[in-house]
C-alpha positions as CSV (number, residue, x, y, z in Angstrom):
1,M,-6.6,-45.1,36.6
2,P,-6.3,-42.0,38.7
3,K,-9.0,-39.4,38.3
4,R,-6.6,-36.7,37.3
5,L,-5.1,-38.8,34.5
6,R,-8.6,-39.8,33.3
7,R,-9.6,-36.2,33.1
8,R,-6.5,-35.4,31.0
9,V,-7.2,-38.3,28.6
10,L,-10.8,-37.1,28.2
11,L,-9.6,-33.6,27.4
12,V,-6.6,-34.3,25.2
13,G,-8.2,-37.3,23.4
14,P,-10.8,-35.4,21.4
15,A,-8.7,-32.3,21.2
16,A,-5.9,-33.9,19.3
17,P,-8.0,-35.2,16.3
18,A,-9.9,-31.8,16.3
19,L,-6.6,-29.9,16.0
20,W,-5.4,-32.3,13.3
21,V,-8.6,-31.8,11.2
22,A,-8.5,-28.0,11.8
23,F,-4.9,-27.3,10.8
24,F,-3.1,-30.3,9.2
25,D,-5.7,-32.4,7.3
26,S,-6.1,-32.1,3.5
27,H,-9.6,-30.7,4.2
28,S,-8.5,-28.4,7.0
29,V,-10.3,-25.3,8.1
30,L,-7.5,-23.1,6.9
31,R,-7.6,-24.6,3.4
32,R,-11.4,-24.3,3.3
33,V,-11.1,-20.6,4.1
34,G,-8.6,-20.2,1.3
35,Y,-10.9,-22.0,-1.1
36,A,-13.8,-19.8,-0.1
37,R,-11.7,-16.6,-0.7
38,E,-10.6,-17.9,-4.1
39,L,-14.2,-18.8,-5.0
40,D,-15.3,-15.2,-4.2
41,R,-12.4,-13.8,-6.2
42,L,-13.2,-16.0,-9.2
43,T,-16.9,-15.4,-9.0
44,L,-16.3,-11.6,-9.1
45,E,-13.9,-12.0,-12.0
46,N,-16.5,-14.1,-13.8
47,E,-19.2,-11.5,-13.3
48,Q,-16.9,-8.8,-14.6
49,M,-16.1,-10.9,-17.7
50,A,-19.8,-11.6,-18.3
51,A,-20.6,-7.9,-18.2
52,E,-17.7,-7.2,-20.6
53,N,-19.0,-9.9,-22.9
54,E,-22.5,-8.4,-22.9
55,Q,-21.1,-5.0,-23.7
56,M,-19.1,-6.4,-26.6
57,E,-22.1,-8.3,-27.9
58,A,-24.2,-5.2,-27.8
59,Q,-21.5,-3.3,-29.7
60,L,-21.5,-6.1,-32.4
61,A,-25.3,-6.0,-32.6
62,R,-25.1,-2.3,-33.3
63,G,-22.6,-2.8,-36.0
64,L,-19.3,-1.1,-36.6
65,D,-19.1,2.4,-37.8
66,D,-16.2,3.7,-39.7
67,A,-14.6,5.5,-36.8
68,T,-14.7,2.4,-34.6
69,L,-13.4,0.2,-37.4
70,E,-10.5,2.5,-38.0
71,R,-9.6,2.8,-34.3
72,V,-9.6,-1.0,-33.9
73,A,-7.5,-1.4,-37.1
74,R,-4.9,1.1,-35.8
75,E,-4.8,0.0,-32.1
76,Q,-5.0,-3.7,-32.4
77,Y,-3.5,-4.5,-35.8
78,G,-1.1,-1.6,-36.2
79,M,-2.5,-0.6,-39.6
80,R,-2.0,2.8,-41.2
81,R,-3.2,4.7,-44.2
82,P,-1.0,4.8,-47.4
83,G,1.7,7.5,-47.1
84,E,1.0,8.0,-43.4
85,R,3.9,7.9,-40.9
86,V,3.3,6.4,-37.5
87,Y,5.4,7.2,-34.5
88,R,5.3,4.9,-31.6
89,V,5.7,6.7,-28.2
90,E,6.5,4.5,-25.3
91,S,6.0,5.6,-21.7
92,P,9.0,5.4,-19.3
93,E,7.1,2.7,-17.2
94,N,7.3,0.2,-20.1
């Protein structure tokens, strides 16, 4: 085998599997980078939800005052007082 051909085989031989693993394999570097980004995004989202849960638990521990109870009843459940008229105003974006 000529020296030049042997050198090419030695360079291309390991490079081909390395390129395959880096770009085309099911565990490729590109997919792993995507997985790492998704993990960071989900971790941040999880931390935000945990903080929101703590805030809600603290509010429940304090108890509900009348103003909070009325606000929740109106906003979330669409309740109204007897004889009261409610007008729904929608913004142009909706």
